[in-house]
Backbone atoms as SQL, in Angstrom:
CREATE TABLE atoms (id INTEGER PRIMARY KEY, chain TEXT, resi INTEGER, resn TEXT, atom TEXT, x REAL, y REAL, z REAL);
INSERT INTO atoms VALUES
  (1, 'A', 1, 'UNK', 'N', 0.818, -1.210, 0.077),
  (2, 'A', 1, 'UNK', 'CA', -0.002, -0.020, -0.037),
  (3, 'A', 1, 'UNK', 'C', 0.913, 1.229, -0.021),
  (4, 'A', 2, 'UNK', 'N', 1.943, 1.251, 0.774),
  (5, 'A', 2, 'UNK', 'CA', 2.827, 2.388, 0.898),
  (6, 'A', 2, 'UNK', 'C', 3.431, 2.713, -0.526),
  (7, 'A', 3, 'UNK', 'N', 3.678, 1.673, -1.342),
  (8, 'A', 3, 'UNK', 'CA', 4.256, 1.894, -2.778),
  (9, 'A', 3, 'UNK', 'C', 3.279, 2.451, -3.592),
  (10, 'A', 4, 'UNK', 'N', 2.091, 2.012, -3.439),
  (11, 'A', 4, 'UNK', 'CA', 0.880, 2.754, -4.299),
  (12, 'A', 4, 'UNK', 'C', 0.674, 4.245, -3.953),
  (13, 'A', 5, 'UNK', 'N', 0.726, 4.464, -2.640),
  (14, 'A', 5, 'UNK', 'CA', 0.609, 5.819, -2.200),
  (15, 'A', 5, 'UNK', 'C', 1.736, 6.767, -2.854),
  (16, 'A', 6, 'UNK', 'N', 2.978, 6.209, -2.754),
  (17, 'A', 6, 'UNK', 'CA', 4.101, 7.041, -3.389),
  (18, 'A', 6, 'UNK', 'C', 3.950, 7.059, -4.803),
  (19, 'A', 7, 'UNK', 'N', 3.510, 6.011, -5.466),
  (20, 'A', 7, 'UNK', 'CA', 3.484, 6.075, -6.913),
  (21, 'A', 7, 'UNK', 'C', 2.306, 6.989, -7.330),
  (22, 'A', 8, 'UNK', 'N', 1.313, 7.098, -6.493),
  (23, 'A', 8, 'UNK', 'CA', 0.026, 7.930, -6.877),
  (24, 'A', 8, 'UNK', 'C', 0.496, 9.473, -6.621),
  (25, 'A', 9, 'UNK', 'N', 1.466, 9.578, -5.666),
  (26, 'A', 9, 'UNK', 'CA', 1.970, 11.032, -5.476),
  (27, 'A', 9, 'UNK', 'C', 2.846, 11.399, -6.742),
  (28, 'A', 10, 'UNK', 'N', 3.444, 10.357, -7.244),
  (29, 'A', 10, 'UNK', 'CA', 4.271, 10.699, -8.583),
  (30, 'A', 10, 'UNK', 'C', 3.375, 10.996, -9.719),
  (31, 'A', 11, 'UNK', 'N', 2.252, 10.352, -9.882),
  (32, 'A', 11, 'UNK', 'CA', 1.461, 10.516, -11.030),
  (33, 'A', 11, 'UNK', 'C', 0.724, 11.919, -10.872),
  (34, 'A', 12, 'UNK', 'N', 0.390, 12.347, -9.725),
  (35, 'A', 12, 'UNK', 'CA', -0.263, 13.545, -9.400),
  (36, 'A', 12, 'UNK', 'C', 0.746, 14.600, -9.674),
  (37, 'A', 13, 'UNK', 'N', 1.965, 14.487, -9.279),
  (38, 'A', 13, 'UNK', 'CA', 3.024, 15.407, -9.483),
  (39, 'A', 13, 'UNK', 'C', 3.308, 15.678, -10.891),
  (40, 'A', 14, 'UNK', 'N', 3.235, 14.634, -11.774),
  (41, 'A', 14, 'UNK', 'CA', 3.586, 14.828, -13.210),
  (42, 'A', 14, 'UNK', 'C', 2.234, 15.448, -13.803),
  (43, 'A', 15, 'UNK', 'N', 1.002, 15.148, -13.321),
  (44, 'A', 15, 'UNK', 'CA', -0.103, 15.799, -13.895),
  (45, 'A', 15, 'UNK', 'C', -0.112, 17.297, -13.502),
  (46, 'A', 16, 'UNK', 'N', 0.186, 17.667, -12.343),
  (47, 'A', 16, 'UNK', 'CA', 0.253, 19.163, -11.881),
  (48, 'A', 16, 'UNK', 'C', 1.270, 19.750, -12.647),
  (49, 'A', 17, 'UNK', 'N', 2.360, 19.053, -12.852),
  (50, 'A', 17, 'UNK', 'CA', 3.533, 19.861, -13.665),
  (51, 'A', 17, 'UNK', 'C', 3.146, 19.977, -15.050),
  (52, 'A', 18, 'UNK', 'N', 2.474, 19.067, -15.694),
  (53, 'A', 18, 'UNK', 'CA', 1.991, 19.350, -17.198),
  (54, 'A', 18, 'UNK', 'C', 0.956, 20.436, -17.175),
  (55, 'A', 19, 'UNK', 'N', 0.076, 20.460, -16.278),
  (56, 'A', 19, 'UNK', 'CA', -0.802, 21.463, -16.120),
  (57, 'A', 19, 'UNK', 'C', -0.263, 22.770, -15.978),
  (58, 'A', 20, 'UNK', 'N', 0.842, 22.894, -15.228),
  (59, 'A', 20, 'UNK', 'CA', 1.522, 24.111, -14.956),
  (60, 'A', 20, 'UNK', 'C', 2.187, 24.590, -16.188),
  (61, 'A', 21, 'UNK', 'N', 2.779, 23.630, -16.976),
  (62, 'A', 21, 'UNK', 'CA', 3.529, 24.101, -18.235),
  (63, 'A', 21, 'UNK', 'C', 2.503, 24.403, -19.305),
  (64, 'A', 22, 'UNK', 'N', 1.424, 23.760, -19.434),
  (65, 'A', 22, 'UNK', 'CA', 0.535, 23.912, -20.473),
  (66, 'A', 22, 'UNK', 'C', -0.288, 25.274, -20.323),
  (67, 'A', 23, 'UNK', 'N', -0.723, 25.400, -19.027),
  (68, 'A', 23, 'UNK', 'CA', -1.558, 26.586, -18.726),
  (69, 'A', 23, 'UNK', 'C', -0.609, 27.949, -18.599),
  (70, 'A', 24, 'UNK', 'N', 0.611, 27.743, -18.253),
  (71, 'A', 24, 'UNK', 'CA', 1.556, 28.846, -18.405),
  (72, 'A', 24, 'UNK', 'C', 1.646, 29.380, -19.840),
  (73, 'A', 25, 'UNK', 'N', 1.786, 28.357, -20.809),
  (74, 'A', 25, 'UNK', 'CA', 1.830, 28.732, -22.225),
  (75, 'A', 25, 'UNK', 'C', 0.673, 29.287, -22.725),
  (76, 'A', 26, 'UNK', 'N', -0.497, 28.754, -22.457),
  (77, 'A', 26, 'UNK', 'CA', -1.774, 29.101, -23.068),
  (78, 'A', 26, 'UNK', 'C', -2.451, 30.273, -22.399),
  (79, 'A', 27, 'UNK', 'N', -2.252, 30.392, -21.150),
  (80, 'A', 27, 'UNK', 'CA', -2.950, 31.437, -20.293),
  (81, 'A', 27, 'UNK', 'C', -2.122, 32.625, -19.922),
  (82, 'A', 28, 'UNK', 'N', -0.920, 32.325, -19.385),
  (83, 'A', 28, 'UNK', 'CA', -0.090, 33.313, -18.828),
  (84, 'A', 28, 'UNK', 'C', 0.744, 34.124, -19.942),
  (85, 'A', 29, 'UNK', 'N', 1.442, 33.287, -20.698),
  (86, 'A', 29, 'UNK', 'CA', 2.318, 33.975, -21.676),
  (87, 'A', 29, 'UNK', 'C', 1.612, 34.411, -22.873),
  (88, 'A', 30, 'UNK', 'N', 0.390, 33.792, -23.165),
  (89, 'A', 30, 'UNK', 'CA', -0.291, 34.244, -24.376),
  (90, 'A', 30, 'UNK', 'C', -0.993, 35.621, -24.098),
  (91, 'A', 31, 'UNK', 'N', -1.331, 35.910, -22.896),
  (92, 'A', 31, 'UNK', 'CA', -1.912, 37.214, -22.529),
  (93, 'A', 31, 'UNK', 'C', -1.036, 38.260, -22.142),
  (94, 'A', 32, 'UNK', 'N', 0.135, 37.780, -21.617),
  (95, 'A', 32, 'UNK', 'CA', 1.128, 38.744, -21.016),
  (96, 'A', 32, 'UNK', 'C', 2.080, 39.471, -22.061),
  (97, 'A', 33, 'UNK', 'N', 2.475, 40.644, -21.665),
  (98, 'A', 33, 'UNK', 'CA', 3.422, 41.268, -22.705),
  (99, 'A', 33, 'UNK', 'C', 4.580, 41.687, -21.696),
  (100, 'A', 34, 'UNK', 'N', 5.667, 41.184, -22.127),
  (101, 'A', 34, 'UNK', 'CA', 6.983, 41.372, -21.516),
  (102, 'A', 34, 'UNK', 'C', 8.027, 41.882, -22.467),
  (103, 'A', 35, 'UNK', 'N', 8.569, 43.027, -22.191),
  (104, 'A', 35, 'UNK', 'CA', 9.597, 43.658, -23.120),
  (105, 'A', 35, 'UNK', 'C', 10.894, 43.744, -22.233),
  (106, 'A', 36, 'UNK', 'N', 11.935, 43.476, -22.911),
  (107, 'A', 36, 'UNK', 'CA', 12.141, 43.201, -24.353),
  (108, 'A', 36, 'UNK', 'C', 11.971, 41.813, -24.603),
  (109, 'A', 37, 'UNK', 'N', 11.943, 41.344, -25.816),
  (110, 'A', 37, 'UNK', 'CA', 11.471, 39.925, -26.159),
  (111, 'A', 37, 'UNK', 'C', 12.445, 38.944, -25.537),
  (112, 'A', 38, 'UNK', 'N', 13.705, 39.221, -25.378),
  (113, 'A', 38, 'UNK', 'CA', 14.644, 38.340, -24.693),
  (114, 'A', 38, 'UNK', 'C', 14.367, 37.997, -23.146),
  (115, 'A', 39, 'UNK', 'N', 13.808, 38.934, -22.607),
  (116, 'A', 39, 'UNK', 'CA', 13.356, 38.748, -21.175),
  (117, 'A', 39, 'UNK', 'C', 12.030, 37.859, -21.318),
  (118, 'A', 40, 'UNK', 'N', 11.234, 37.990, -22.157),
  (119, 'A', 40, 'UNK', 'CA', 9.910, 37.178, -22.320),
  (120, 'A', 40, 'UNK', 'C', 10.489, 35.682, -22.455),
  (121, 'A', 41, 'UNK', 'N', 11.546, 35.476, -23.415),
  (122, 'A', 41, 'UNK', 'CA', 12.087, 34.173, -23.595),
  (123, 'A', 41, 'UNK', 'C', 12.637, 33.683, -22.335),
  (124, 'A', 42, 'UNK', 'N', 13.427, 34.456, -21.611),
  (125, 'A', 42, 'UNK', 'CA', 13.970, 34.073, -20.372),
  (126, 'A', 42, 'UNK', 'C', 12.897, 33.683, -19.382),
  (127, 'A', 43, 'UNK', 'N', 11.839, 34.325, -19.137),
  (128, 'A', 43, 'UNK', 'CA', 10.839, 34.074, -18.259),
  (129, 'A', 43, 'UNK', 'C', 10.093, 32.734, -18.596),
  (130, 'A', 44, 'UNK', 'N', 9.966, 32.593, -19.880),
  (131, 'A', 44, 'UNK', 'CA', 9.251, 31.338, -20.409),
  (132, 'A', 44, 'UNK', 'C', 10.063, 30.074, -20.010),
  (133, 'A', 45, 'UNK', 'N', 11.374, 30.308, -20.352),
  (134, 'A', 45, 'UNK', 'CA', 12.390, 29.107, -20.003),
  (135, 'A', 45, 'UNK', 'C', 12.427, 28.864, -18.554),
  (136, 'A', 46, 'UNK', 'N', 12.466, 29.840, -17.586),
  (137, 'A', 46, 'UNK', 'CA', 12.453, 29.611, -16.145),
  (138, 'A', 46, 'UNK', 'C', 11.114, 29.088, -15.749),
  (139, 'A', 47, 'UNK', 'N', 10.166, 29.437, -16.303),
  (140, 'A', 47, 'UNK', 'CA', 8.692, 28.822, -16.045),
  (141, 'A', 47, 'UNK', 'C', 8.751, 27.337, -16.274),
  (142, 'A', 48, 'UNK', 'N', 9.259, 27.030, -17.384),
  (143, 'A', 48, 'UNK', 'CA', 9.262, 25.642, -17.877),
  (144, 'A', 48, 'UNK', 'C', 10.340, 24.800, -17.195),
  (145, 'A', 49, 'UNK', 'N', 11.360, 25.477, -16.742),
  (146, 'A', 49, 'UNK', 'CA', 12.368, 24.641, -15.875),
  (147, 'A', 49, 'UNK', 'C', 11.768, 24.071, -14.663),
  (148, 'A', 50, 'UNK', 'N', 10.861, 24.860, -14.055),
  (149, 'A', 50, 'UNK', 'CA', 10.104, 24.417, -12.834),
  (150, 'A', 50, 'UNK', 'C', 9.229, 23.192, -13.348),
  (151, 'A', 51, 'UNK', 'N', 8.559, 23.249, -14.402),
  (152, 'A', 51, 'UNK', 'CA', 7.678, 22.210, -15.034),
  (153, 'A', 51, 'UNK', 'C', 8.576, 20.971, -14.994),
  (154, 'A', 52, 'UNK', 'N', 9.592, 21.092, -15.829),
  (155, 'A', 52, 'UNK', 'CA', 10.588, 19.860, -15.982),
  (156, 'A', 52, 'UNK', 'C', 11.142, 19.272, -14.669),
  (157, 'A', 53, 'UNK', 'N', 11.476, 20.155, -13.846),
  (158, 'A', 53, 'UNK', 'CA', 11.911, 19.660, -12.436),
  (159, 'A', 53, 'UNK', 'C', 10.858, 18.957, -11.612),
  (160, 'A', 54, 'UNK', 'N', 9.633, 19.434, -11.776),
  (161, 'A', 54, 'UNK', 'CA', 8.610, 18.752, -11.104),
  (162, 'A', 54, 'UNK', 'C', 8.152, 17.320, -11.669),
  (163, 'A', 55, 'UNK', 'N', 8.380, 17.393, -13.085),
  (164, 'A', 55, 'UNK', 'CA', 8.148, 15.956, -13.673),
  (165, 'A', 55, 'UNK', 'C', 9.154, 15.049, -13.294),
  (166, 'A', 56, 'UNK', 'N', 10.349, 15.587, -13.200),
  (167, 'A', 56, 'UNK', 'CA', 11.500, 14.690, -12.727),
  (168, 'A', 56, 'UNK', 'C', 11.259, 14.139, -11.232),
  (169, 'A', 57, 'UNK', 'N', 10.743, 15.050, -10.353),
  (170, 'A', 57, 'UNK', 'CA', 10.256, 14.586, -9.084),
  (171, 'A', 57, 'UNK', 'C', 9.315, 13.604, -9.055),
  (172, 'A', 58, 'UNK', 'N', 8.220, 13.853, -9.971),
  (173, 'A', 58, 'UNK', 'CA', 7.316, 12.734, -10.051),
  (174, 'A', 58, 'UNK', 'C', 7.788, 11.422, -10.472),
  (175, 'A', 59, 'UNK', 'N', 8.716, 11.479, -11.419),
  (176, 'A', 59, 'UNK', 'CA', 9.261, 10.117, -11.875),
  (177, 'A', 59, 'UNK', 'C', 10.104, 9.524, -10.823),
  (178, 'A', 60, 'UNK', 'N', 10.738, 10.288, -10.023),
  (179, 'A', 60, 'UNK', 'CA', 11.452, 9.725, -8.954),
  (180, 'A', 60, 'UNK', 'C', 10.481, 9.114, -7.741),
  (181, 'A', 61, 'UNK', 'N', 9.427, 9.783, -7.650),
  (182, 'A', 61, 'UNK', 'CA', 8.340, 9.276, -6.652),
  (183, 'A', 61, 'UNK', 'C', 7.860, 7.947, -7.302),
  (184, 'A', 62, 'UNK', 'N', 7.532, 7.772, -8.501),
  (185, 'A', 62, 'UNK', 'CA', 7.017, 6.531, -9.104),
  (186, 'A', 62, 'UNK', 'C', 8.132, 5.556, -8.879),
  (187, 'A', 63, 'UNK', 'N', 9.389, 5.827, -9.216),
  (188, 'A', 63, 'UNK', 'CA', 10.516, 4.932, -9.239),
  (189, 'A', 63, 'UNK', 'C', 10.864, 4.440, -7.804),
  (190, 'A', 64, 'UNK', 'N', 10.710, 5.362, -6.804),
  (191, 'A', 64, 'UNK', 'CA', 11.291, 5.022, -5.484),
  (192, 'A', 64, 'UNK', 'C', 10.894, 3.641, -4.934),
  (193, 'A', 65, 'UNK', 'N', 9.594, 3.058, -5.104),
  (194, 'A', 65, 'UNK', 'CA', 9.438, 1.774, -4.614),
  (195, 'A', 65, 'UNK', 'C', 10.278, 0.708, -5.108),
  (196, 'A', 66, 'UNK', 'N', 10.696, 0.944, -6.363),
  (197, 'A', 66, 'UNK', 'CA', 11.530, -0.169, -7.088),
  (198, 'A', 66, 'UNK', 'C', 12.958, -0.184, -6.622),
  (199, 'A', 67, 'UNK', 'N', 13.433, 1.010, -5.839),
  (200, 'A', 67, 'UNK', 'CA', 14.756, 1.003, -5.510),
  (201, 'A', 67, 'UNK', 'C', 14.825, 0.231, -4.336),
  (202, 'A', 68, 'UNK', 'N', 16.125, -0.378, -4.223),
  (203, 'A', 68, 'UNK', 'CA', 16.371, -1.400, -3.168),
  (204, 'A', 68, 'UNK', 'C', 16.888, -0.519, -1.906),
  (205, 'A', 69, 'UNK', 'N', 16.741, 0.739, -1.714),
  (206, 'A', 69, 'UNK', 'CA', 17.206, 1.520, -0.818),
  (207, 'A', 69, 'UNK', 'C', 16.315, 2.367, 0.035),
  (208, 'A', 70, 'UNK', 'N', 16.248, 2.083, 1.262),
  (209, 'A', 70, 'UNK', 'CA', 15.332, 2.962, 2.174),
  (210, 'A', 70, 'UNK', 'C', 15.911, 4.344, 2.276),
  (211, 'A', 71, 'UNK', 'N', 17.263, 4.400, 2.213),
  (212, 'A', 71, 'UNK', 'CA', 17.794, 5.850, 2.215),
  (213, 'A', 71, 'UNK', 'C', 17.384, 6.616, 1.089),
  (214, 'A', 72, 'UNK', 'N', 17.502, 5.955, -0.153),
  (215, 'A', 72, 'UNK', 'CA', 16.963, 6.665, -1.435),
  (216, 'A', 72, 'UNK', 'C', 15.461, 7.067, -1.213),
  (217, 'A', 73, 'UNK', 'N', 14.758, 6.100, -0.781),
  (218, 'A', 73, 'UNK', 'CA', 13.292, 6.453, -0.593),
  (219, 'A', 73, 'UNK', 'C', 13.130, 7.621, 0.484),
  (220, 'A', 74, 'UNK', 'N', 13.793, 7.608, 1.542),
  (221, 'A', 74, 'UNK', 'CA', 13.722, 8.666, 2.472),
  (222, 'A', 74, 'UNK', 'C', 14.064, 9.999, 1.892),
  (223, 'A', 75, 'UNK', 'N', 15.162, 10.172, 1.249),
  (224, 'A', 75, 'UNK', 'CA', 15.558, 11.386, 0.698),
  (225, 'A', 75, 'UNK', 'C', 14.715, 11.859, -0.510),
  (226, 'A', 76, 'UNK', 'N', 14.178, 10.990, -1.298),
  (227, 'A', 76, 'UNK', 'CA', 13.381, 11.266, -2.398),
  (228, 'A', 76, 'UNK', 'C', 11.920, 11.890, -1.912),
  (229, 'A', 77, 'UNK', 'N', 11.450, 11.190, -0.815),
  (230, 'A', 77, 'UNK', 'CA', 10.147, 11.687, -0.230),
  (231, 'A', 77, 'UNK', 'C', 10.452, 12.991, 0.565),
  (232, 'A', 78, 'UNK', 'N', 11.468, 13.041, 1.237),
  (233, 'A', 78, 'UNK', 'CA', 11.803, 14.246, 2.149),
  (234, 'A', 78, 'UNK', 'C', 11.979, 15.441, 1.170),
  (235, 'A', 79, 'UNK', 'N', 12.960, 15.306, 0.205),
  (236, 'A', 79, 'UNK', 'CA', 13.024, 16.459, -0.773),
  (237, 'A', 79, 'UNK', 'C', 11.894, 16.984, -1.469),
  (238, 'A', 80, 'UNK', 'N', 11.074, 16.073, -1.948),
  (239, 'A', 80, 'UNK', 'CA', 9.945, 16.388, -2.877),
  (240, 'A', 80, 'UNK', 'C', 8.745, 16.871, -1.960),
  (241, 'A', 81, 'UNK', 'N', 8.681, 16.440, -0.662),
  (242, 'A', 81, 'UNK', 'CA', 7.708, 16.968, 0.218),
  (243, 'A', 81, 'UNK', 'C', 7.912, 18.522, 0.550),
  (244, 'A', 82, 'UNK', 'N', 9.270, 18.669, 0.656),
  (245, 'A', 82, 'UNK', 'CA', 9.605, 20.082, 1.046),
  (246, 'A', 82, 'UNK', 'C', 9.314, 21.020, -0.289),
  (247, 'A', 83, 'UNK', 'N', 9.855, 20.458, -1.443),
  (248, 'A', 83, 'UNK', 'CA', 9.648, 21.250, -2.794),
  (249, 'A', 83, 'UNK', 'C', 8.151, 21.489, -2.987),
  (250, 'A', 84, 'UNK', 'N', 7.419, 20.490, -3.021),
  (251, 'A', 84, 'UNK', 'CA', 5.947, 20.512, -3.347),
  (252, 'A', 84, 'UNK', 'C', 5.268, 21.333, -2.155),
  (253, 'A', 85, 'UNK', 'N', 5.727, 21.160, -1.010),
  (254, 'A', 85, 'UNK', 'CA', 5.015, 21.858, 0.141),
  (255, 'A', 85, 'UNK', 'C', 5.329, 23.436, 0.057),
  (256, 'A', 86, 'UNK', 'N', 6.544, 23.768, -0.192),
  (257, 'A', 86, 'UNK', 'CA', 6.822, 25.225, -0.275),
  (258, 'A', 86, 'UNK', 'C', 6.175, 25.739, -1.520),
  (259, 'A', 87, 'UNK', 'N', 6.013, 25.001, -2.616),
  (260, 'A', 87, 'UNK', 'CA', 5.293, 25.498, -3.803),
  (261, 'A', 87, 'UNK', 'C', 3.761, 25.555, -3.549),
  (262, 'A', 88, 'UNK', 'N', 3.235, 24.760, -2.866),
  (263, 'A', 88, 'UNK', 'CA', 1.831, 24.768, -2.490),
  (264, 'A', 88, 'UNK', 'C', 1.600, 25.950, -1.566),
  (265, 'A', 89, 'UNK', 'N', 2.331, 26.110, -0.497),
  (266, 'A', 89, 'UNK', 'CA', 2.174, 27.234, 0.343),
  (267, 'A', 89, 'UNK', 'C', 2.313, 28.706, -0.324),
  (268, 'A', 90, 'UNK', 'N', 3.439, 28.785, -1.164),
  (269, 'A', 90, 'UNK', 'CA', 3.557, 29.997, -2.006),
  (270, 'A', 90, 'UNK', 'C', 2.305, 30.247, -2.916),
  (271, 'A', 91, 'UNK', 'N', 1.762, 29.220, -3.434),
  (272, 'A', 91, 'UNK', 'CA', 0.733, 29.293, -4.459),
  (273, 'A', 91, 'UNK', 'C', -0.575, 29.732, -3.599),
  (274, 'A', 92, 'UNK', 'N', -0.766, 29.170, -2.579),
  (275, 'A', 92, 'UNK', 'CA', -2.000, 29.477, -1.765),
  (276, 'A', 92, 'UNK', 'C', -1.948, 30.827, -1.204),
  (277, 'A', 93, 'UNK', 'N', -0.772, 31.191, -0.655),
  (278, 'A', 93, 'UNK', 'CA', -0.599, 32.591, -0.154),
  (279, 'A', 93, 'UNK', 'C', -0.719, 33.649, -1.265),
  (280, 'A', 94, 'UNK', 'N', -0.075, 33.524, -2.338),
  (281, 'A', 94, 'UNK', 'CA', 0.022, 34.339, -3.426),
  (282, 'A', 94, 'UNK', 'C', -1.435, 34.536, -4.078),
  (283, 'A', 95, 'UNK', 'N', -2.210, 33.507, -4.098),
  (284, 'A', 95, 'UNK', 'CA', -3.513, 33.601, -4.866),
  (285, 'A', 95, 'UNK', 'C', -4.668, 33.684, -3.704),
  (286, 'A', 96, 'UNK', 'N', -4.212, 33.679, -2.467),
  (287, 'A', 96, 'UNK', 'CA', -5.315, 33.748, -1.407),
  (288, 'A', 96, 'UNK', 'C', -6.238, 32.503, -1.488),
  (289, 'A', 97, 'UNK', 'N', -5.608, 31.341, -2.033),
  (290, 'A', 97, 'UNK', 'CA', -6.382, 30.026, -2.066),
  (291, 'A', 97, 'UNK', 'C', -7.321, 29.983, -3.341),
  (292, 'A', 98, 'UNK', 'N', -7.300, 31.028, -4.209),
  (293, 'A', 98, 'UNK', 'CA', -8.287, 30.893, -5.328),
  (294, 'A', 98, 'UNK', 'C', -7.694, 30.141, -6.495),
  (295, 'A', 99, 'UNK', 'N', -6.451, 29.629, -6.484),
  (296, 'A', 99, 'UNK', 'CA', -5.898, 28.909, -7.557),
  (297, 'A', 99, 'UNK', 'C', -5.810, 27.412, -7.157),
  (298, 'A', 100, 'UNK', 'N', -6.187, 26.543, -8.012),
  (299, 'A', 100, 'UNK', 'CA', -6.313, 25.029, -7.641),
  (300, 'A', 100, 'UNK', 'C', -5.015, 24.379, -7.594),
  (301, 'A', 101, 'UNK', 'N', -3.967, 25.134, -8.007),
  (302, 'A', 101, 'UNK', 'CA', -2.660, 24.434, -7.971),
  (303, 'A', 101, 'UNK', 'C', -2.101, 23.957, -6.518),
  (304, 'A', 102, 'UNK', 'N', -2.391, 24.871, -5.486),
  (305, 'A', 102, 'UNK', 'CA', -1.914, 24.409, -4.226),
  (306, 'A', 102, 'UNK', 'C', -2.618, 23.194, -3.803),
  (307, 'A', 103, 'UNK', 'N', -3.881, 22.878, -4.190),
  (308, 'A', 103, 'UNK', 'CA', -4.480, 21.629, -3.865),
  (309, 'A', 103, 'UNK', 'C', -3.886, 20.380, -4.347),
  (310, 'A', 104, 'UNK', 'N', -3.407, 20.540, -5.642),
  (311, 'A', 104, 'UNK', 'CA', -2.714, 19.426, -6.168),
  (312, 'A', 104, 'UNK', 'C', -1.328, 19.101, -5.663),
  (313, 'A', 105, 'UNK', 'N', -0.702, 20.302, -5.421),
  (314, 'A', 105, 'UNK', 'CA', 0.649, 20.085, -4.814),
  (315, 'A', 105, 'UNK', 'C', 0.601, 19.534, -3.437),
  (316, 'A', 106, 'UNK', 'N', -0.459, 20.007, -2.684),
  (317, 'A', 106, 'UNK', 'CA', -0.605, 19.510, -1.354),
  (318, 'A', 106, 'UNK', 'C', -0.990, 17.864, -1.257),
  (319, 'A', 107, 'UNK', 'N', -1.802, 17.517, -2.391),
  (320, 'A', 107, 'UNK', 'CA', -1.966, 16.129, -2.506),
  (321, 'A', 107, 'UNK', 'C', -0.715, 15.320, -2.702),
  (322, 'A', 108, 'UNK', 'N', 0.062, 15.868, -3.448),
  (323, 'A', 108, 'UNK', 'CA', 1.529, 15.163, -3.688),
  (324, 'A', 108, 'UNK', 'C', 2.132, 14.976, -2.369),
  (325, 'A', 109, 'UNK', 'N', 2.273, 16.095, -1.673),
  (326, 'A', 109, 'UNK', 'CA', 2.980, 16.005, -0.202),
  (327, 'A', 109, 'UNK', 'C', 2.244, 14.905, 0.634),
  (328, 'A', 110, 'UNK', 'N', 0.895, 15.033, 0.724),
  (329, 'A', 110, 'UNK', 'CA', 0.128, 14.155, 1.550),
  (330, 'A', 110, 'UNK', 'C', 0.419, 12.728, 1.165),
  (331, 'A', 111, 'UNK', 'N', 0.292, 12.295, -0.061),
  (332, 'A', 111, 'UNK', 'CA', 0.494, 10.925, -0.501),
  (333, 'A', 111, 'UNK', 'C', 1.818, 10.471, -0.318),
  (334, 'A', 112, 'UNK', 'N', 2.854, 11.247, -0.679),
  (335, 'A', 112, 'UNK', 'CA', 4.205, 11.019, -0.542),
  (336, 'A', 112, 'UNK', 'C', 4.640, 10.792, 0.994),
  (337, 'A', 113, 'UNK', 'N', 4.038, 11.551, 1.770),
  (338, 'A', 113, 'UNK', 'CA', 4.449, 11.395, 3.310),
  (339, 'A', 113, 'UNK', 'C', 3.662, 10.070, 3.748),
  (340, 'A', 114, 'UNK', 'N', 2.528, 9.933, 3.303),
  (341, 'A', 114, 'UNK', 'CA', 1.710, 8.662, 3.668),
  (342, 'A', 114, 'UNK', 'C', 2.371, 7.364, 3.089),
  (343, 'A', 115, 'UNK', 'N', 2.996, 7.473, 1.935),
  (344, 'A', 115, 'UNK', 'CA', 3.882, 6.433, 1.434),
  (345, 'A', 115, 'UNK', 'C', 5.121, 6.311, 1.861),
  (346, 'A', 116, 'UNK', 'N', 5.669, 7.074, 2.785),
  (347, 'A', 116, 'UNK', 'CA', 6.957, 6.953, 3.347),
  (348, 'A', 116, 'UNK', 'C', 7.007, 5.967, 4.222);
């Protein structure tokens, strides 16, 4: 059961990450104007770097049960609980809870910690 919770956290992490990347491109950057254009490109790349990093974290959560190391499992869960927890808190505070992202990120934290 622990392994399924951890893998579920990984699947949700990837889903939240993909939503972050897609919505960023279709909603945020499609409407926003940033000058100069080089700065716009930089902001898009930094935005998508977070998306890629969160996808990598989701993959690690999915793979953690297959690792024969309790130490690896510990550090994967601990690191990603902190990363997604900080992101969830920042999202909730910045949007005053009106953005759904913090719920998905909190679900990742809850399932990962429960699967620990």
